[in-house]
N, C-alpha and C positions, 0 to 999 in steps of 0.2 A: 673737582680739580680745575674746572674752567675758570673759577674766580682766581685761583692761584696763578694760572697762566697769564691772565690779563694783568694782574698786579705785577707779576714778575716782568712781563714784556715792557710795560710802561716805564718801569724803573730802569730796566736793562737798556732800553733804547736811549733814555736820557743820558745815561752814563757813557754809552758807546759813542754818541754823537759828540760829546765833549772830548772824548779821546781822539776821535777821528780828526778834529780840527787841528790838532797838533802836528799833523803830517802835511799841512799846507804852508807855503812860505808866508811870512808876514806881508800884509798888504793885499793878499788875495782873499776875497770873501769865500766863505764856505759854499754858498750858492752862487756859482759862477755862470751857469747856463742850464738849460733844460736837460742837457746831457751830462751834467756833473753827477758823479756817483753818489755823493752825499745827499744831494737834492732828491735824487730818485729814491734813496733810502728813506728820506723823510716822507715822501709821498706814499711809499709802501707801508710805512708805519701807520700813517693816517688811515689808509685803506684797511689795514689789519685791525686797528682799534675800533673801526666802525663795522667790523666783521664782513667786509667784502673780500673774502679770502681768495677767490680766483683772480680778481684784479690785483690784489696784493702780491699774489704769487708771480704774476707776470712782471710786476714792477721790481720785485726782488731779483728775478732772473736778469732783467735789464741792468740793474745796479751791479750785480755780480760781474756781468760781462764788461761793463764800463770800468769798474775798479780794476779788473784784470788787464784791460787794455792800457790803463794808466799806470800799471805797475804798483798799485796800491794794495798790497797784500792784506793789510789789516782790515780795510773796508771790504775787501773781497770776502774775507773770512767772516766778518760781521754779517754781511748780506747772506752768506751761506747758512749761518746759524739760524737766522730768522726765516730763511727759505725753508729750512727743516721744520720749524714750528708751523709754518703755513701748510706744508705738505701734510703734516700730522692732522691739522684741522680738516683737511680735505680727504683724509683717510688714505693717503698715498705713502704707506710705510716704507716702501722700497726706496723711493726718491728722498724721503726724509733721512733715512740711514746714510745714503750716499752723501747728501749735502752736509750733514753734521760731521761725518768722517773727514771730508775735505776741509771743512772749517777748522777742525782740531789740528789737522796736519799743518795748516798754514799758521796757526796761532801758537804752535808748540813753545816758542820762545817768548811769547808775550803773556806775562803772568795774569794781569787782570782780565783782558778779553778771553784768555784761555779758561779761566775759572767760570766766566759767564757762559761760555760755550759748553763746558762740562755740566753746568746747571741745566742747560737746555737738553743735552743728551740724557741727563737724569730724568727729565720730564718725559722724554720719549720712552725710556725704559719703563717708567712708572705707569704710563698710560697703557702699556701692553701687559701689565701684570708682572714685569720683571723687576720685582721690588728690590731684591738683593743687589742687582746691578745698578739700579737707580741710587740706592744708598751709597754704594761705593763711589759713584760719580760725585754725589753731593758731599761726601766726606772729603774727597780729594779737592773739590772746589773750596770747601771750608778752610782747608789748610792754607790755600793760596790767599783767601780773603784775610785770614789771620796774619799771614806774613806781610801782606801789603797794607795792613791796617785799614781795610775797606769795611767799615762797620755796617754801612747800609747793605752792601752785597751779602755780608755775613748774616745779618738779621733775616733777610729774605731766605737765605740758604737754610737757616735754622727751621723756618716754617716747613720747607720742603722735607728736611730730614725727619721732622716730627711725623709727617705723613707716612714716610716709609717705615719708621719704627712702629707706628700703629698697625700698619698692614702686616708686619711681621709678628704681631702679637706682643711686642716689647713695650707694653703700655707704661710701666714705671719709668723706663728710659725716656719715652716720649714726654711723659709728664714733667720729668726733670728738665728736659730741654726747653719745654714751653715756659716753665717758671724762670729759667735763666733768660729766655727771650723777653719775658715780661719785664724783668728788672732792667735789661739793657735798653729796651724801648722807652722805659720811664726816664732814663738818663739821656736819651737822644736829644740833640739840639735841632732836629728836623721835625717840626710839628706835623707836616704832611705825612712823613714816614711813620710817625707815632700813630696817627689816626688810621692809616691804612694797615699798619702792623697790628694794632690792637683789634681792628675789625677782622683781619684774617685770623688772628689768634682766637677770637670769639667763634669764627666759623669752624676752626679746628676743634675747639671744645664742643661745639654742637655735634660735630662728626663723632667725637668720642662718647657722646651721650652725656657729657657733663653740662647739662643745660643751665644749672644755676650759675656755674662759673662763666658760661658763655654770656648769660644775661648781664653779669657784673662787668665783664670786660667790654662788652658792646656799649653799655651805658657810659663807661669811661671814654671809649672812642668817640661817642657822640658829644660828650662834654668838651673834649679836646677840639672837635671840629668847629665849635663855636668861636674859636680863637683864630681860625684861618681867614685869609682874604676872602672877600665876599663870594666870588665865583667858586673858589675851592670849597668854601663853607657850604654853599648850596648843594654842590655836587656830592660832597662827602656826607653831608647830613642826610640827603635822600638815600644814599647807599647804606648808610648806617642804620637808619630806621627800617629800611627794608630787611636787613639782616636781623635786626632785633625783633621785628615782627615774626620772622620765620622761627626764631628761637622761642618766642612766647607761644606761638601756635604749637610747636613741638611740646612745650610744657603742658599746654592744654590737652594735647593728645595723651600725654603720659597720665595726667590727672584723670582723664576719662577712662583710660584703661584700668587704672587702679580702683576707681570708684565702682566700676562694674566688673571687678576681678572675679567675683564669685558667681557671676551670671554669664552664661554662654551667649555670645553674639556671633552671628555669621560674619565672616570676613566680607568686606565690601569696598568698592572703590568710592562709595558715596556715603560716608559716615555722617551722623548727626549728633549734636549736643542737645541735651535736655536740661531744663532748668532744675530738675531734681538732682542732677550732677552738679552741685553748687560750685565747687572749686573749679571744675573743668569749664563750666559755662562762664564763670566770671573771668577765668584766664583767657578764654577765647574772645570775650568782649574787650579785654585789655589789648590783645593782639590786634583786634579790629581797629581800635583807636590808634595804635602805633602805625598800622598801614596807612591810615588816613593822614598821619603826620608826614609819612614818607612822600606821598603825593605822586609817585611815579606810576606809569601805566601798569607795570608789573605789580606794584602794591595795590592798585585798584582792582586788578584781576584777583588778587588774593583776598581783597575785601569782599568781592562778589562771592567767591567760594566760601568764605567764612560765614557770610550772611545766610547763604543757603544751608550750611551746616547748623547754624543757629535757628533754622527753620523760619527765617524771615525772607522768604523767596520773593515776595512782591517788592520789598525794599531793595533786594539784591538786583532785581531786573531794572530798577531805575538807573543803575550804574551802566547798564549795557550800552545805551546810545552814546554816553560820554566816553566809554572805553573804545567803542568802534570809531568815534571821531579821532581820538588820540592815536589809535593804531594807524589810521590813514595818514597821519602826519609824521609817523616814524620812518626813518630810512629803511630801505629793504636790506636787512641784515639778519644774522642768526638770532639776535635777541628778539626782534619783532616776529620772526618765524615761530620761535618757541612760545612767545606770548600768545599768539593766535591759537596755537595748539592747546596750551593750558586753559585758555578761555573756552575753547570748544569742549574740552573734557569736563570742565566745570558745568557747562550748560547741559551736558548730557545727563547730569545727576538731578536735574529739576524734576519734580513730580509732573505727572501727565497733565494736570490741570493748569499748571503755570509754565510748563516747558516751552521755550521758543520753538518755532517751527523748524522742521528738518532743514529747510533751505537756509535758515540763518546760521546754523552750526556748520552745514556743509560749505557755505560761502567762505567762512573763516578758514576752513581747512583747504579749500581750493586756492585761496590767495596764498596761504602758507606753502602749499605744494609748488605753485608757480614761482614764488620768490626763492624757494630752495633750489629749484631747477636753474633759475637765472644765476644764482650764486654758485652753482655746481657743487652744492653741499649735499652729497648723497645721504649722509647720516640724517640730517634734518628732513630731507625729502622722505626718507623711509619712515621716520616718526610721524610725519604728517599723513602720509598715505595709509599707514597702519591704523592711525587713529580714525581716519575716515572709514576704513574697513570695520572698526569697532562700532562706529555709528550705525552702519548697515547691519552689523551683527545684532545690535540691540533691537532693531526693527525687523529682524529676520522672521519672527513668528507671524508677521502680518502678511507677507507675500513670499513666495518661493524665489522670486527674482532678487529680493534683498539678500537672501542667503548666498546666491551665486555672486552677487556684487561684493559681498563681504569676503567670500573666499578668494575671488580674483584680486581684490585690492590687497588683501593680507599676503597673498603669495608674492605680489609685486614688491610690497614692503620688505618681505623676508629676503628676497634676492638682493635688494639694495643694502640692507643691513649686513648681509654676509659679504658683499663685495667691499665693504669698508671696515671689515673686522669689528663691527659694533656688536659685540656679543651681548652687551647689557640690554640692547633692544631686540637682538635676534631671538632671544628666548621668549620675549613678549609675543612675537608674531608666531613662533612655533606653538606656543600655548594657545593663542587665539585660533590658529588653524585647527588645533585639537578640539577646542570647544565647538567650532563651527561644524566640523565633520561629525562630531558626536551628536549634534542636534539637527543636522540637515534632514528634512523630512524624508527625502528619497534615500532609503536604505540605511540611514544612520550608520555610516561606515565605521564600525567600532575599531577594526584593526588599524585602519589609517589614522584614526584619532589617537590610538595608543602609540603609534609610531611617532606622531608629532609631539605628543606629551613626553615621550621618552627622549626625543631630541631636546626638548625644552629643559628637562631635568639634567641631561648631559651638559648642555650649555651652562646651566646654573652651576653645576659642579666645577666647571673650568674657570668660572669668574667669581666664585663665591667670596673669595677674599677681597674682591673689589666692591662687593655689595654689602659689606658689614657696616658701612657708614651711609651717609646720605648722598644720593646721586642728584645733583641740582637740576639736571635736565628732566629726569624721569620722576622726581619726587618719590624715590624708591622707599617702599615700606615693606619689610619682610612679611608682616602679617597679611597684607593685602596683595603683595606682588610676587611672593615666592612660595610661601607655605601652601596656598591653594593648588599650586601646580603639582606638588607632591601628593596631596590628598586626593585630588581629582584623578590623578593617574592610578593610585591605589584603588579608588572607586571603580574605575574602568576595568582594571585587571581582575578584580574580585567579583564582578557582576556575572550573573548566570552561573554556569559551571566552570569554575576556574581550573585551567590545566596546571600540570606540575610546573611548567615553565612560567606561567603567570604567577603562581604562588612564590616561586623562587625570586622572580623579578620584584614582586610586591615586598618581599622581605628586604631586598636590597634598597628599595625606595624608602621604606620605613627607617632603616638604619641611616640612610643619607639625610632624611628629614631630622633625625635626632641630632646629627652633627651640625646641620645647618641652623637649627634652632639655638643650639648652644653658641655657635659662632656669632649669630646675630645678637643674642642676648649680651655677650661680652664684647661685641664689636672687635673681635680679633680672630686670627686664624689659629685653630688648634693644630699644632704641628705634630703632636704625638699620635698620629693615626696609624693603627695597625689592623690588619685583616686577620682575625683570629677565630672566625667561625669554625674552621676546620679544627683548630686546636681545641676548641671547646668540646667537640665530639670525641676527639682522640683522648684528651686528658681526663674528661669526666663523663664516662659513658652512662652515668646514672642521672644526668641532668636533663630535664625537659624544659624547653624554651618557649615562652608565650609571647606572641606579638599581638596585643589588642590595639585596634585603631578606631577612633571615633569619627564617623562620617555623619553628615547632617541628618540622614534618614535611617541610619542603622549602626549597629556595633559589629565590627568584623574581628575575628580572631584567627590567627594562624598559629599552629602548634607544631613544634619539632620534638618528637619523642626519641629517646635513645634506641639505637638499633634499627631505626626506620629512616630510610633516605627520603621517602616521599612525605612532604609536609601535609598536615591535616588542617582542614579549613572548615569553619562553621560561622554562622552569622545570626544575629537577632534583629528583627525589624523594629528597633526601638529608636525613636528620635534622639539625637544627641542631647537636646535640652533635657529630656527625661533622665538620661544617664547622668548628666551633670547635677541635676537636682538630687538624685539618689546619692551620688558621691558626696554632695554637700551635707546631706542629712547624716550620712554615716560618719563623716569626719567630725561633725559637731558632737555626735553621741559618743564617739571614741575618746575625744579629747577633753571631755567633761567628766571628772571623777564622780560627780554627783548624779550623773544620768543613770537611769534604770535600764534593765535588760531590754525592755520594749522600745527604748530610744535608739538602740543601735542594732539589735539582733535582726530585725526584719530587713533593714537595708543591707546589712552584712550578708544575709542569706540571698537577697535579691541579686547582689553583684556576684556572689558565688555561683548562682544559677546561670547567670549570663556568661561568666568567664570559665568556670571550672567544671560545672556539672556535665556539659556535653563531652568533656575529655576524660571523665572518670575511668571508663573502661580502657581507653588507650594508656592511661597512666598506670593502671593496675597491671595490664599485660606487659608493659615495658619495664616494670619494677623500678620506676623512677624514684629517687630519694630526694632530689633537689628540684625545686621549681624556680626558674630564672625568668624574670619579667622585664621586657622592654616596654615600659608603660608610656601611654600617650595622654597628653592634655592633663585634665584634672585628676586622672587616675594616679598620677605621680605623687599626689599629696596623700594617698591612702597607704596604710601598711597592709600589704596583702596577707600577712600572717593572721589578721583579725577576721578574715572572711569566714563565714559560718555555714556549715553544710547541713544544719538541722540538729546535729548532735555534738560536733566538735569544731574547734577553730582549725583553720588550715594548717597552722604551725604544729598542731598535734599530730599531723600526718606527714608533713614534709618540712625540710629545711627550705628557707625562702631567701632569695637574693634578687636584687634589681641591678640593671646596668643601663647607662645612657645609650648603649648600642655597641655592637662588636667592632665597629670601626674606631671606637674610642677607648673602651676599657674591656679587656678580656681576661680569661682565667690564667693564673700563674701561681704555682704552689710556693708557699713560704719555704725558704731554704732551711735545711736542718742545721741550725747554728744557735748560739746562745742568744736568747731573746733579751734585748735591752730596750728600755723605753725612756723617752724624754717626757716627763710628766709635768704638766703645768696646770695650776689651778687658781681660780679667782675667788678671793674672799673679800667681802666688803662689810664694814661695821653696820651699815644701815641700808635699807632699800634705796635705790637711786634711780636716776634717769640720765639719759644722754640725748643730745640733739644731733641728728645726722641728716644731711641733705634737707634741712629745714623741717624735719619731723622729730617729734619727741618720743622716745621709747622709754618705758618704765620697766624696771627689773627688780625682782625680789632678792633679798640676801640669800647667798648660797651657804647653807648651814653645815652641810656634810662634805664640803670639798676636802677638808683635811682627812676625814675618815676614808673617803674614796681614794685619794692619792696614796695614802698609807697602805691601803689594801693592795693596790696595784704594785707598790714597791715590795711588799712582802712576797707577792707571787713572782715578781721579776726583780730579784734583789740587787742586780747590778745597774738598776736604772738611776737616772738623775732627776731630782725633784726641784721644780721652781714654783713655789706657792706663795700667795699673798703678794707682798711688795716686790718679790724677786721675779714675778711674772711680768716681764717687760719685753717689748720687741727686741731690744738690743741684746738682752741676756739670752733670749730664745735663739737669735741668730748666732751668737757666739758659740753656744752649745752645739747647734746643728752643724756649724762649720768645723768645729774642733773634733767631733766624734761622729761615728756612724750609729744611727738609731733606727733599727727596723720598724719601731713603733713610736709614733708621736701621739700622746694622749693629752687632750685639752679639755679640762673640766671648767667651762666658762660659759657665760651667757653669749648668745649670738643670734642674729636675725638673718634669715634668707628670704629674699623678696624678689618680685618680678622686676624691680628696679635695682640694677647692680650697685647703684650708689647707696642703697639701703641694705646691702648685704655685707655683714661685718661680724667680728667677734670683739669681745671686751677683754682688756688686760687691766693690770692694777691701776688705781687712781682714775677709773672711768676712761682709760685710754681706748680709743677706737681703732681697730685694725681692719681696714677695708679689704675687699676680696683681692685686689691687685697686690697690696702689701703682704697679705697672707701668702699669696703665691710666691712672692719674692723671698719671704722668710723660709718657707718650707723647702723651696728649691735651692736655697743657699748651701744646704748640705749635700746636694746631689751633683755638684759640679765635677768632682773627681770620683764620686761613688754612685754610679747609676742606680744601685739597689739600696741606697741609704734609707729611704722610707718605703716600707711595704704596706703599712697599715696606719691610717689616720683615724683617731677616735675623737669625736665631738660629742661629749656626753651631756651637755646641758643646753644645746642650741635648739632652735625651732624655726619652722617655716612660718611666714607671715600668715596670720589668720585670714581666711576668706580670699586668699590670693591664688588663683588657679595656676599661675606660672612660677610660684615661689620655689617649687622644687627644682626648677632650672638652676637657681642659685646654689642649692645644695649639690646638685650634680656637677655644676661648674667648679665648685670648690674641690670636689673629689678629683676631677680631671686635672685642674690646674695645680693642685698640690704636688702632683708627680707621684702620689701614692697609688698603688694598684688597687687597694681596697680602702673604703671609708666606712666606718661605723658611725652613724649619726642618728639624731632623734628628730622626729617630725614635730614634736611639741615638747616644751619644758615640763618635766615630770617630777613626781615625788622623789626627794633625794634619798630617802632611806631605801626604797625599792631599787633605785638606780645603783646605789652602792652595792647592794646584794647582787644585782644582775651583772654589773660590770666585773665584780670579783669572780663570779662564777664563769663568766665568759673567758677571762684570762686563765683560769684554772683549766678549762676545757681546751683552750688554745695551746697551752703547754703540752697537754697530752697529744694533741694533733701533731705537734712538731716532734716531740720525743718518740712517739710510737710510729710516726710517718704514715698515719692513716687517719681518715676523716677529713673534714673540710672546715674552713672558717664559718661557713653557713651552718653547718651542723653544730659547731661550738656555740654559735649564737642561739640556735634553736633550743639546745639543752639548757642554756642559761635562762631563756624565756620560759621554758617549761618549769624550771625550778621556782621561779617567781609566781607563775600562773597557779601552781599547786598550793601556794600559801593562801589560805582563805582571805587574808587581809588584802591580797593583791590580785584576786581573781579577775577584777575588772580590766578590760584591755587597755584602759588608760595607763596602767602602770608598766606593762611589758611590751605592748604592740608598737609604740612609736620608734623603737630601735630598728633601723633598717641597715642592711649591708649593701653598699653600692660598689659595683665593679667586680673585681676578682673575688669569687666565692670559694675558691679551692683552698 
């Protein structure tokens, strides 16, 4: 958000100073004396833009008083608006609110300045997580900009509104707004506005995770910058290549994650690229070259960091004296403070043989702390002090004194962060204190550590919607900066003999982690959160609920069985890497119809022994009929139905369901009414391929679509069928809007990936419907009928092969479709067996509804057993990939 504020303020001030000059008589210069209000405002603007916020604050206050004395209400209001922005930068929310309210009151009858003040108030709301209020302010300002035909103000306003829409999870609307903005910027006669606008647009696309689009638009911005006057060209080119380098680095990180998707890696603040990861390594080198072109000290710090990640530490260290010299030449402002902090954090990642001395890193942080104190920037001071605490934490195992220094500095940083409402760094220091207390040699205070970890999770919960994108100050990464907090807290809670309270808290943390992972995956806030754990117990007393969680050194399982309030807990001391390897072997054996029993049965039994065997007696005594799994990590890519106890598959004993967590999807029975389905199927004359997000996907022809859809229609005769060329997004939307369909059945190819951009389904003529468009389509029928879709069936889709996080895409599709239940396939399977299984499932489902007994999970189980008993389809390849997500009743 910092970049938006800087861009907005620079343009805003330029416009307001032009307006203010109209209020002086002809022949009187704007700058008349040192005590002229406009001159003071110009000085304040310069101080603000160089991030000397305390000095700028004092100058805004003087200009406000001077304008008031001169009876210049417009300039008084303008100064107050910018005073509010400066108060925000210094964390003084109370005075920021007072200043912006006074400004709006004074400007009520002045359309253009009023719109710009509304824009500022919107920023203040947005910074506090009050997204709906921010959007309301920005929409009101947009109406004024439209009325006054202020195209520049309107374009900046659109960038703001797109951010709010993203935070509210309204990604299709944000996308539409950005496309409109791109068109209007292309037609703008202001080249500087085009350059800045396209760059900001690229930064927004980066925030959305649309890295390829971000790269394209940033390249366009950089090309336009070459047409600017020399000074503007140099400044904008540097800024443009810095932004482009950040996007290229993010692409490299995405490539690295995908290339190692089937291999477990510990989360770390200090990742590395290997030459074996060819695409990722190459992309990181391209980012490195781009940073060199940018030439700024921030870009050089990023170069140093990338060189270290490319394992070229000696080359990286050659940049250190150059960077240190350039830092000494920078003005003492927020940018230089954060530059020193980021440099220090990068230097902490060097290996012991090449790492700079402690004093070199500590010196950078000491300078940053002193500069932040002089600027009275408590947020920056907190970040610098906390980072110094982290330096001592890393060295804590050497001497006890270092642990005490780490704890003392982190506590100081925490108090500063809390005093400025900086929740996004507050949780970092709460987490850091938890780690320090957990490892401090004297006593290893476990309970205090749990308390701080719990506070960190609570803080994350309160700001999670602000952390679904990229935080430019913290370089926020969910995998490195949030997920470990949840897992380390569960680790602490379940160590030794866990109490009932610890088990209950661990369940809550696991559920919260499930939500956080999905929100980070889709970069939006999941608004349909419901607490239904109690409902699950009341409505289905025959369901046992499993919470397995993978920790670095062991596998933990918490089990809730029917009729027993106390959770059951057991664990196995198996390293996570071993679990991941076994999961990978089982998935490979199950998804290959040519594999023999020996290629899947041993690993299927091994995972059964880890997850189910210790619970057998509890399940038998409770008379559980359904097993519900809240799966973790790569376990999500496995069908639990195929686990093997030595004699039978798990599905032969129990109905099986999975859910992303009870905060997201819980049980709700299908209402006893006529079952109607909207049935859509893909038929293609030849095998084909599509290119999505730069990758090519190959799909075979679906031969049995007609037979499958006809069978569904025979069982549910009042259904509507869209097959072949009729299967188009528009026709699908029209049908969903026109009529209520409890069931939507899609027989089509689809791919669910760790990359949301590669999560899609196919429609006729190789049409690609991405996850966001699919959400929009399926929810189009729910606007006036909340229960319009109760069951979504995806009968020919699959999760990406070898992708540990691919099932997040499938879970996300289930959540975002609005359907309470989703029946989907983990891999694309034999069409003939699928037609038989799907037909049997719908027959069973009709009986569940008509007889008002049984569950959807049991309907699926019986259908799977029917196929399993056929000698042709005994192999789990044919029946096990069908999983029921969400509501199992």
